C-alpha positions as CSV (number, residue, x, y, z in Angstrom):
1,L,-7.1,-5.9,31.9
2,S,-7.9,-2.1,30.7
3,M,-5.1,-0.3,28.7
4,K,-4.5,1.6,31.7
5,S,-3.9,-1.2,34.3
6,F,-1.5,-2.6,31.6
7,M,0.6,0.9,31.4
8,Y,1.2,1.1,35.6
9,Q,1.6,-2.5,35.5
10,R,4.2,-2.3,32.5
11,E,5.5,1.1,34.5
12,R,5.9,-0.7,37.3
13,Q,8.1,-3.6,36.0
14,M,10.4,-1.1,34.4
15,D,10.6,0.7,37.1
16,T,11.8,-2.1,38.9
17,F,14.0,-3.6,36.1
18,D,17.7,-1.6,37.9
19,E,17.0,-4.4,40.6
20,Y,17.1,-7.3,38.3
21,K,20.0,-9.6,38.2
22,F,22.0,-8.7,34.9
23,G,21.3,-12.0,33.1
24,T,17.9,-11.1,33.6
25,K,18.3,-7.6,32.4
26,F,20.1,-9.1,29.4
27,R,17.5,-11.4,28.5
28,I,14.5,-8.8,28.3
29,G,16.9,-6.0,26.7
30,M,17.6,-8.7,23.6
31,E,14.2,-9.4,23.2
32,L,12.9,-6.1,22.8
33,S,16.2,-5.1,20.7
34,T,15.8,-8.2,18.8
35,R,12.1,-7.6,18.1
36,Y,13.2,-3.6,17.4
37,L,15.8,-4.5,14.9
38,Y,13.3,-7.0,13.0
39,Y,10.6,-4.4,12.0
40,V,13.3,-1.4,11.2
41,L,15.2,-4.1,9.2
42,S,12.1,-5.7,7.9
43,L,11.0,-2.3,6.8
44,V,14.3,-1.3,4.9
45,L,14.3,-4.7,3.2
46,T,10.9,-3.7,1.6
47,V,11.7,-0.2,0.7
48,I,15.1,-1.5,-0.5
49,L,13.3,-4.3,-2.4
50,L,10.8,-2.3,-4.1
51,A,13.1,0.2,-5.3
52,W,15.1,-2.6,-7.1
53,G,11.9,-4.0,-8.5
54,E,12.9,-7.7,-6.6
55,Y,9.3,-8.4,-6.5
56,I,10.1,-12.4,-6.5
57,S,12.7,-11.6,-3.2
58,L,9.8,-9.1,-1.7
59,G,7.7,-11.9,-2.2
60,I,9.9,-14.7,-0.8
61,F,10.3,-12.6,2.6
62,A,6.6,-11.4,2.9
63,F,6.4,-15.5,2.9
64,L,8.7,-16.1,5.8
65,A,7.7,-12.7,7.4
66,V,4.2,-14.8,7.6
67,M,5.1,-17.9,8.6
68,R,6.6,-16.0,12.0
69,Y,3.3,-14.6,12.2
70,V,1.7,-18.3,11.5
71,M,4.4,-19.8,14.1
72,Q,3.6,-17.2,16.4
73,L,-0.4,-18.1,16.3
74,V,0.0,-21.3,17.0
75,I,2.6,-21.4,20.1
76,F,0.2,-18.3,21.0
77,R,-3.1,-20.0,20.7
78,K,-1.3,-23.6,22.5
79,T,-0.8,-21.6,25.2
80,S,-3.8,-19.1,25.1
81,N,-6.2,-22.3,25.4
82,A,-3.6,-23.7,28.3
83,L,-4.4,-20.2,30.6
84,E,-8.2,-20.3,29.0
85,E,-7.7,-16.9,27.6
86,R,-8.5,-18.0,24.0
87,K,-10.0,-14.5,23.1
88,F,-6.5,-13.1,22.4
89,A,-5.8,-15.5,20.4
90,L,-5.8,-13.3,17.2
91,S,-4.0,-10.3,18.7
92,I,-0.4,-11.3,18.3
93,P,0.4,-9.5,15.4
94,L,-0.7,-6.4,17.0
95,F,0.9,-6.9,20.2
96,D,4.2,-7.9,18.5
97,I,4.3,-4.6,16.6
98,V,3.1,-2.5,20.0
99,L,4.8,-4.3,22.7
100,P,8.8,-2.5,22.0
101,L,6.7,0.6,22.0
102,F,4.5,0.4,25.2
103,S,7.7,-0.9,27.1
104,L,10.0,2.4,25.2
105,Q,7.5,4.6,27.0
106,A,7.1,2.6,30.1
107,R,10.7,3.0,30.8
108,T,10.8,6.3,29.9
109,I,8.1,7.7,32.7
110,A,10.3,4.9,34.9
111,R,13.2,7.0,34.5
112,I,12.0,10.8,33.9
113,G,8.4,10.6,34.7
114,R,6.6,10.0,38.2
115,K,7.5,9.5,41.4
116,K,8.4,5.9,41.9
117,L,5.5,3.0,41.8
118,T,7.4,0.4,44.0
119,V,9.1,0.9,47.4
120,W,12.0,-1.9,48.6
121,Q,11.7,-2.4,52.2
122,E,14.7,-4.4,53.9
123,A,13.7,-7.5,55.7
C-alpha cells in the first residue's frame, strides 16, 4: 500500500463520513479525539514535570507511556500474525502518532478540497 493510495483511501472514508449512523460517527470521533488528547496532555505533563524538576514523576509517566506502547505492540503483533502482515508490526508507535494527522488532513480535503470521491446511488 503506497502513501498515495493510503491517503486516497482515508479521503474516501472521510468523504462518506456524513453517511454513517450517529453511533459510528461518535465512536470514530472519540477514538481520534482521545488519541489527540493523549498526545497533547502527554506533552503538557512532560513540560510541567520538567519545569518543576519532578524527575521521579516524569520517570513514572515515561514508564507508563512505554507500557502503553508495549501493550499496543503485543496486540498489533498478534493481529499482524493472524493477517500474515508481520512486516508492519514495529511501526505501530509511528502509526499511532501520525494517524490522527492523516485523518485530519483527509477530513479537511474531503470537506473543502477535491470533488466528492464517492457518489451514492439510490437503489
